[in-house]
C-alpha positions in Angstrom: -4.2 -10.9 -33.1 -7.7 -9.9 -34.2 -9.4 -9.2 -37.5 -9.1 -5.5 -36.9 -5.4 -5.3 -36.1 -2.5 -7.0 -37.9 0.1 -8.6 -35.7 2.8 -6.8 -37.6 1.3 -3.5 -36.3 1.8 -4.5 -32.7 4.9 -4.4 -30.5 4.4 -6.7 -27.4 6.8 -6.5 -24.5 7.0 -8.3 -21.2 7.6 -6.0 -18.3 10.4 -6.4 -15.8 10.2 -8.5 -12.6 8.7 -6.7 -9.6 11.4 -6.2 -6.9 11.3 -8.7 -4.1 8.2 -10.2 -2.7 6.7 -13.7 -2.7 6.3 -13.8 -6.5 9.7 -12.4 -7.5 10.9 -13.7 -10.8 7.4 -13.8 -12.2 7.1 -11.8 -15.4 3.4 -11.1 -15.8 3.1 -7.5 -16.9 2.5 -6.8 -20.6 3.0 -3.6 -22.7 1.4 -3.5 -26.1 2.0 -0.7 -28.6 0.0 -0.1 -31.8 2.9 1.1 -34.0 0.9 3.1 -36.6 -0.8 5.2 -34.0 1.6 5.0 -31.0 -1.3 4.0 -28.8 0.1 2.0 -25.8 -1.6 -0.1 -23.2 0.1 -1.5 -20.1 -1.5 -4.2 -17.9 0.1 -5.8 -14.8 -3.0 -6.3 -12.7 -3.3 -10.1 -13.0 -0.7 -12.7 -12.1 -1.2 -14.4 -15.5 0.8 -12.9 -18.4 -1.8 -14.4 -20.8 -4.6 -12.6 -19.0 -2.7 -9.3 -18.8 -2.1 -9.6 -22.6 -5.8 -10.1 -23.2 -6.7 -7.0 -21.1 -4.0 -4.9 -22.8 -5.3 -6.0 -26.2 -8.8 -5.0 -25.2 -7.5 -1.6 -24.1 -5.9 -1.1 -27.6 -9.0 -2.2 -29.4 -11.1 0.1 -27.2 -8.8 3.0 -28.0 -8.8 2.4 -31.7 -12.6 1.9 -32.0 -13.6 4.7 -29.6 -14.9 7.9 -31.3 -13.0 9.9 -28.7 -9.7 8.5 -29.9 -10.1 9.6 -33.5 
């Protein structure tokens, strides 16, 4: 994923479809868990799964590098 985090330390999941609506059947939400720390980020704000994954990864990186997290 990045130079700071090994891909084997991450669990990436696609979230369930939203009920009903115009875009039913679109799986765009992403949940990323950093296994060693248990830090979890969920993003479902964008319609693009790729973009949600990027945002969730940024959230994980922010949590791991923030002095408040340690």
